[in-house]
C-alpha positions in Angstrom: 110.3 99.1 131.7 108.9 95.8 132.1 106.6 93.3 130.8 103.4 92.3 132.9 103.6 89.1 134.5 102.2 86.2 132.5 101.8 88.3 129.3 103.3 86.9 126.5 105.3 89.4 123.7 103.1 89.8 120.7 104.4 88.0 117.6 105.1 91.5 115.8 107.5 92.4 118.6 109.9 89.6 117.6 110.2 90.5 114.1 108.8 94.2 114.1 112.3 95.2 112.3 111.9 92.2 109.4 108.1 92.9 108.9 107.6 92.4 105.2 104.7 93.3 102.7 105.4 90.8 99.3 104.0 91.0 96.0 103.3 87.5 94.3 106.2 86.6 92.3 108.6 89.4 93.6 109.2 88.8 97.4 109.9 92.5 98.2 110.7 93.7 101.5 109.6 96.9 102.8 110.8 98.6 106.4 107.3 99.6 107.9 107.0 103.0 109.4 107.2 103.7 113.2 103.6 104.5 113.2 102.7 101.0 111.4 104.9 99.3 113.8 103.7 100.8 117.0 100.2 100.6 116.1 100.3 96.6 115.1 102.4 96.3 118.3 99.7 97.8 120.5 96.6 96.4 119.0 97.9 92.7 118.4 97.6 92.4 122.0 94.2 91.0 122.5 93.4 92.7 125.8 94.5 96.3 124.3 92.5 95.5 121.1 89.4 94.9 123.2 90.0 97.9 125.0 90.5 100.1 121.9 87.6 98.4 119.9 85.1 98.7 122.8 86.1 102.3 123.5 85.5 103.4 120.2 82.9 101.1 118.6 79.3 102.4 118.8 77.5 101.9 122.0 74.8 100.2 120.1 77.5 97.4 119.2 79.4 97.2 122.4 76.1 96.6 124.4 75.6 93.3 122.4 79.2 92.1 122.3 80.0 88.8 124.1 82.9 88.6 126.9 85.0 86.7 124.3 88.2 88.6 123.3 88.7 90.0 119.7 90.5 87.5 117.4 93.1 88.8 114.9 92.3 87.6 111.8 94.9 86.8 108.7 94.5 90.0 106.4 97.1 88.8 103.9 94.5 88.9 101.0 94.4 92.9 101.5 96.0 94.4 98.2 99.8 94.4 98.9 100.2 97.6 96.9 97.8 99.5 99.5 98.7 97.2 102.5 102.4 98.4 102.4 101.8 101.8 104.1 99.1 101.0 106.5 98.5 99.4 109.8 95.8 96.9 108.5 94.4 94.8 111.1 91.3 92.4 111.0 89.7 91.6 114.2 86.7 89.0 114.8 84.5 89.7 117.8 81.5 87.8 118.6 77.9 89.4 119.6 76.1 88.0 122.4 74.0 85.8 119.9 76.9 84.3 118.5 77.1 86.0 115.2 80.4 87.0 114.1 81.5 90.5 113.8 84.6 91.8 111.8 86.1 95.1 112.5 88.6 96.7 110.0 91.1 99.1 111.6 93.7 101.2 110.2 95.9 103.9 111.2 95.7 106.7 108.7 99.0 108.5 109.2 99.8 110.5 105.8 100.3 114.3 106.1 97.1 115.1 104.8 93.6 113.2 104.9 93.5 110.8 102.0 90.6 111.1 99.6 90.6 107.5 98.3 89.8 106.5 101.9 86.0 105.6 101.4 86.9 103.6 98.3 89.9 101.6 99.9 87.5 100.7 102.9 84.9 99.5 100.3 87.4 97.4 98.5 88.7 95.8 101.7 85.3 94.8 102.8 84.8 93.3 99.4 88.1 91.1 99.7 86.8 90.3 102.9 83.5 89.2 101.9 84.8 87.3 98.9 86.8 85.3 101.3 84.3 84.6 103.4 82.1 83.5 100.6 84.8 81.1 99.2 85.4 79.7 102.6 81.7 79.0 103.5 79.8 78.4 100.2 77.1 76.7 101.9 76.1 80.3 103.4 76.7 82.6 100.6 74.1 85.1 101.9 75.2 84.9 105.7 78.3 87.0 105.4 79.6 88.8 108.7 79.0 92.5 109.3 82.1 94.5 109.0 82.7 97.9 110.9 85.7 100.0 109.8 87.3 102.2 112.2 90.0 104.7 110.9 92.5 106.4 113.4 93.9 109.4 111.9 96.7 111.4 113.6 97.7 114.2 111.5 97.5 117.9 112.3 94.7 118.9 109.8 91.2 118.2 110.4 89.6 115.2 108.7 87.9 116.4 105.5 87.4 113.3 103.5 83.9 111.7 103.4 83.4 108.9 105.8 81.6 106.8 103.0 81.2 106.4 99.3 77.5 107.7 99.6 79.1 110.8 100.5 81.1 111.0 97.4 78.2 110.3 95.1 76.7 113.1 93.3 73.0 112.6 93.6 69.7 114.2 94.2 67.1 114.2 96.8 64.6 112.1 94.9 67.6 109.1 94.8 69.5 109.9 97.8 67.6 107.5 100.0 68.6 104.5 97.7 72.3 105.7 97.0 73.3 106.7 100.7 74.9 103.8 102.6 76.8 103.3 106.0 80.1 104.6 106.2 82.9 104.3 108.6 83.8 106.6 111.7 87.0 108.4 112.2 88.6 109.3 115.7 91.0 111.9 115.5 94.0 110.8 117.9 94.9 113.9 120.0 94.6 115.4 123.5 90.8 115.9 123.4 90.2 112.7 121.0 91.7 110.2 123.6 89.9 111.4 126.7 87.7 108.3 126.5 90.7 106.3 127.1 90.9 107.6 130.6 90.5 104.0 132.0 93.7 102.9 130.1 96.4 105.3 130.7 99.0 103.7 128.8 96.9 103.6 125.7 96.1 107.3 126.1 100.0 107.8 126.4 100.7 105.9 123.2 97.9 107.8 121.3 99.3 111.1 122.5 102.6 110.1 121.3 101.3 109.5 117.8 99.5 112.8 118.0 103.1 114.5 118.8 104.4 112.9 115.8 102.4 115.1 113.4 101.8 118.4 115.3 104.0 121.7 115.0 107.2 122.0 117.6 105.2 124.8 119.5 102.7 122.0 120.6 105.5 119.8 121.6 105.9 120.9 125.2 107.9 119.7 128.2 104.6 119.2 130.0 103.2 117.1 127.1 106.1 114.8 127.0 106.1 114.5 131.0 102.2 113.8 130.5 102.9 110.9 128.1 105.9 109.5 130.4 103.4 109.6 133.6 101.1 107.8 131.7 103.3 105.0 130.5 105.0 104.6 133.9 105.1 100.9 135.2 103.2 99.8 131.7 104.7 97.1 129.5 104.4 99.7 126.8 106.7 102.1 128.4 109.8 100.9 126.5 108.2 100.9 123.0 106.6 104.1 123.9 109.8 105.8 124.7 111.7 104.3 121.7 108.8 105.6 119.3 109.2 109.2 120.6 113.0 109.1 120.1 112.6 107.6 116.7 109.2 109.0 115.5 108.6 112.0 117.1 112.2 112.9 117.6 112.3 115.8 120.2 115.5 117.7 121.1 117.7 116.3 123.7 117.2 119.0 126.1 113.3 118.5 126.1 113.4 114.7 126.7 115.7 115.3 129.6 113.7 118.1 131.3 110.5 116.0 130.9 112.2 112.9 132.3 113.7 114.9 135.4 109.9 115.8 136.3 108.8 112.2 136.0 112.0 110.0 136.3 114.3 112.1 138.2 116.6 109.1 139.3 116.6 107.4 135.7 117.6 110.3 133.4 121.0 109.3 132.9 120.1 105.7 132.1 117.4 106.5 129.7 119.5 109.2 127.9 122.3 106.9 127.8 122.7 103.9 125.5 118.9 103.4 125.0 118.4 107.0 123.8 121.7 106.8 121.5 120.6 103.4 119.9 117.0 104.6 119.5 118.2 108.0 117.6 120.6 106.1 115.3 117.7 103.8 114.3 115.5 106.5 113.9 117.8 108.6 111.6 118.7 105.3 109.7 114.8 104.7 108.7 114.4 108.3 108.1 117.2 108.5 105.3 115.6 105.1 103.9 112.0 106.6 103.9 113.3 110.0 102.5 115.1 108.3 99.5 112.2 106.4 98.7 109.8 109.3 98.8 112.1 111.2 96.4 112.3 108.2 93.9 108.3 107.9 94.1 108.1 111.7 93.0 110.8 111.2 90.3 108.8 108.2 88.8 105.6 110.3 88.7 107.3 113.2 87.0 108.8 111.1 84.5 105.8 109.2 83.7 103.9 112.6 83.3 106.3 113.9 80.9 105.9 110.4 79.0 102.4 109.5 79.3 100.6 112.6 80.4 98.5 112.7 83.3 99.0 110.1 85.9 95.9 108.4 87.3 95.3 109.1 90.8 95.0 105.4 91.6 98.5 104.8 90.3 100.0 107.9 91.9 98.7 106.6 95.1 100.1 103.2 94.8 103.4 104.6 93.7 103.7 106.8 96.7 102.9 103.6 99.2 105.4 101.3 97.5 108.7 100.1 98.8 112.1 101.5 97.4 112.8 98.4 95.5 109.4 98.5 93.7 109.9 101.9 92.6 113.5 101.2 91.5 112.1 98.4 89.3 109.3 100.6 87.9 111.8 103.0 87.0 113.6 100.7 85.0 110.3 99.7 83.4 109.4 103.3 82.4 112.1 103.4 80.0 110.6 100.8 77.5 107.0 100.6 78.7 104.5 102.0 75.8 101.5 102.6 78.6 101.8 103.3 82.1 99.6 100.2 82.6 102.2 97.9 81.4 104.7 99.0 84.1 102.3 97.6 86.6 101.2 94.4 85.1 104.5 92.8 85.1 
């Protein structure tokens, strides 16, 4: 498990445990999920980001891209309440003509497809464009084009519309006016990563993400051995192994059997201190996330009793919030006359 010669570790690799998502005035910290950390760790590397983006962007776009690597752009303007549970990454690429192209990516890792995704994507685009307008007021009508990519690794099919236009109730006479471009979904799974054949370590990472959501019967020794083979001799090998232990959590017996196929002379070393440390970290984080989820659901039940039906937007915000935030909102729930008052403070 080595780092490629001359390659600098990503900034997130040095601070992935202490990654924060703050709300102005509160300074609240959240432990990111293993899915978030892995996705950001991989795509914050310019070469890997280029590989993924050039693989999944439409051919009409990739044929027009310049040779410049993608540049990771600050995305701190994204709504903190939504940013906390997603892998929001904004890249700037350049077309051969010199025109900047912004690409917004996120990893959708909920257990079911999120019906708010089209609205959230458009909200993010508006925030990006508003910032561009503010920073470059001399060219207010020359906003950069933005393409949105969603990488979903759940077990269910993606059933959510891919644009707001598909959510709009319209008729044939006005459809051409109301419909607008949307975003693309790439279902990360065995068949969904075949395009990454030229990038075996990326393919291995995406397959690991897939395994974190599928049923146990699909988590075979052969599948783990395939991932270990794809990650072999890559600088992503260690982070991939750690993710499998913490995020996928297969049985020790399955891991050992898969390792004996790929690395028979390293089984004891890998299954020793490395496995135990990664497993302990995964269990600790699982307890934290489980407690947060329980507090969120308790808040929503109490809010429903006190105020009636909870708006869908508020329910989504609560389920995505940190443990500290939910705890603070539970205290405010006691005295707030309206549910909106809880979130104004």
